[in-house]
N, C-alpha and C positions, 0 to 999 in steps of 0.2 A: 554386598560390601566387597566382594572379591573383584568386581569389575572396576572399581575405582583405581587400584594401582595400575592396571593395564591401560585405562584411559589416561591417567596421569603420565605414564611413560610415552604414550602415543602423542600427547600434546607437547611434551618436552622434546621429543624427537622432531616434531614439526617445527618448533621454535628454533632448534639448532639448525635445521636445514634452511629455514628462511634466513637466518643470520648469515650462514655461509654463502648463500646465493646472492644476498644483497650487499656483501661487504666490498665488492669491487675488485676482488682478487684477479690479477692477470699474471699468467706465467711470464717469466723473464724473456722468453723467445718473442713474445708480442712486443715488448719494449724494444728489443734489439731489431726486430723487423721494421719498426717505425723509423729507426735510424738508417738501416741499410736499404730498405725497400724490398720489393719482391723479385727483382732481377739484379743479380750480382755477377760480376766477372772477377776472376782471380789471375794473379801472375806471381810467380816466384822467381826471384833473382837467383840464378844458378851459382852456387858456391864453387869456387875454383878448387878448394881443398876437399869438399864433400859433395860432389855432384849427385851421387845416388841418394843422399839424404834430402836434397832439394826436391826431388820428385816425391819422396815420401811426405814431406811437409805439404806440398801442393795437394796431394791426395787427402791428407788429413783435414786440411782447410776446406776442400770441396765437400767432403763428407759432413763437416760441421755445418756448412751453409745449408745443405739439404736437410739434415736431420734436426738441427737445433733451431736455425733461423726459419726453416720451412720456406726457403726462397729458391728460385730457379737459377741455375748456372747458365749464363748466356755469354755471347761474344761481347767484347768491350764496347763496341759501337751501340749495342742494344741495352746495355746495363744502366741501371739507375745509380749503382755504386760499383767502383772498381777498387779491389784490394790488392796491394802490392806488398809482398813479404820478402824481407831480407834477413838471413840468419847471420848473426855475428859469430865470431870464432867460439866454438864450445870451450868451456873451462872445465878442467878436471881437478878436483881438490881431494887430497887424501882424507879419509874419515877415520880410519882405524888401522892400527899397526899390530903385528903379532909380537911375541916375546923377544924376537930377534931384531925388531925394528923394521921389518918389511911391511909394506903397505898391503892390507888385505881387503880394504873396501874404499871405494871412491864415491864422490858425488859429482855428477855431471850437471852443469848449469848451462841451459840453452836460452839464449836471448833472441827473440824475434822482433824486428822492427816492422810494423805493419802500417802502411800508408793507406788511408781511406780517402778516395776521391769521389765526391758527389757534386752535381751541378756547379755551384760556385764555391765549394768548400773542399779544402785539403787538410786532413788532420793526421798526425802521427801518433801511434800507440807503441808502447814498449811492453812486451809480454815476456815473462820469465817462467821457465819450467825447470824443475830439477828431477834428477833420477839417481837413486843410490843403488850401487851394485857391488858385489863381492868379486874378488879376483884371487887367483892362486898366489900365495906368497912368493916373492922373488921372481915375478914374471912380468912380462911386458903386456900392455893392453893390446888385446887382439882387435882386428878389424870388426869382428862380429860384436864384441863387447862395446866398442865405440858406436857402431851402427845402432845397436839396441838402445844405448844410452841417449843418443840423439833422437831416435824415434820416440821413446817414451817421454823424454824431456820436452820435445816439441809438441806432443799431444797435450801435455799439461800447460804449456805456454798458450796454445790455441784456446784451451778452456779459460785461461786467464783473460785472453782477449774477448771471448764471449761475455764474460762477467763485466768487463769494462764497458762494452757496448750496451749491455743490458742496463747497467747502472746509469749510463748517459741517457738512455731512452726513458728511464723512470724519472729522472730529474726534470725532463721536459714537461711532464704532466703537472 
């Protein structure tokens, strides 16, 4: 009689595994790869106000293409898809004030306009990322604080772009 609970647990585990395997689950990167293809090229329009951040955004996008989409970075002439990114002017909004009315935290909003070009298709995406950060009361934003805000906000915007492309790929099925 003691063997029946073990046998029942084994059968139940087998049914759960069969259900998971047969449900048709695909990771979002598979859907995104169906949209982008396996060979992608990237280009970032250099911002006149923040040229160093433009390089950072390109590195983050290249990393996302390799790690999330599992695609290869190639020259534009060999690519199935070309991504062109333009960063709009970052916006800084005060979030919190101290007792004297000085700003002690900001929210940076980074907007990336991403143009995807494939064979006969050209499509624009707008991806937004935010980053909240604290500052010393009655001080000016330093270059390092701005740089970090743009860096982390851009990474969030790229994740938002990944989600948009994945959702687009899932709708095709």
